[in-house]
C-alpha positions in Angstrom: 51.7 126.3 88.1 53.2 127.0 84.7 51.2 127.0 81.6 52.6 124.8 78.8 49.9 125.7 76.2 51.2 127.1 72.9 50.5 130.8 72.3 49.5 131.6 68.7 48.8 134.9 66.9 46.3 134.7 64.1 46.3 137.2 61.2 47.6 140.7 61.5 45.7 141.4 64.7 47.5 141.3 68.0 45.0 138.8 69.3 46.7 135.9 71.0 45.0 132.6 71.2 46.2 129.4 72.8 46.5 125.9 71.5 45.3 124.1 74.6 47.7 121.3 75.8 45.8 118.4 77.4 48.8 117.8 79.6 49.2 121.4 80.8 49.3 121.6 84.6 47.2 124.7 84.6 44.7 124.0 81.7 44.9 120.3 81.0 42.3 117.6 81.2 41.0 117.2 84.8 42.2 120.6 86.0 39.9 123.1 87.8 40.0 125.3 84.8 39.1 122.5 82.4 36.2 121.3 84.5 34.8 124.7 85.2 31.2 125.2 84.1 32.3 128.0 81.7 34.8 125.8 79.9 32.5 122.8 79.8 29.8 125.0 78.2 32.3 126.4 75.6 33.4 122.9 74.6 29.8 121.7 74.4 28.9 124.7 72.1 31.9 123.9 69.9 30.9 120.2 69.7 27.3 121.2 68.9 28.5 123.6 66.1 30.7 120.9 64.7 27.8 118.4 64.6 25.7 121.0 62.8 28.4 121.6 60.2 28.8 117.8 59.6 25.1 117.3 59.2 24.9 120.2 56.7 27.9 118.9 54.7 26.3 115.5 54.6 23.0 116.9 53.4 24.8 119.0 50.7 26.8 116.0 49.5 23.6 114.0 49.1 21.9 116.8 47.2 24.9 117.1 44.9 24.6 113.4 44.0 21.0 113.8 42.8 
């Protein structure tokens, strides 16, 4: 299979990250990689962190209005 995910370089580091393509034959939704326990756990952790940040932002906005 050929990966169609975009490769990105962030900052001056030579670290390469990927912009995951949901239609990628190797990494897309429904693939073995996508449904692996490791990737499911990573996505859940990212979702949990996002929810925490949203809750914190909401709380700070409410405090700023007082």
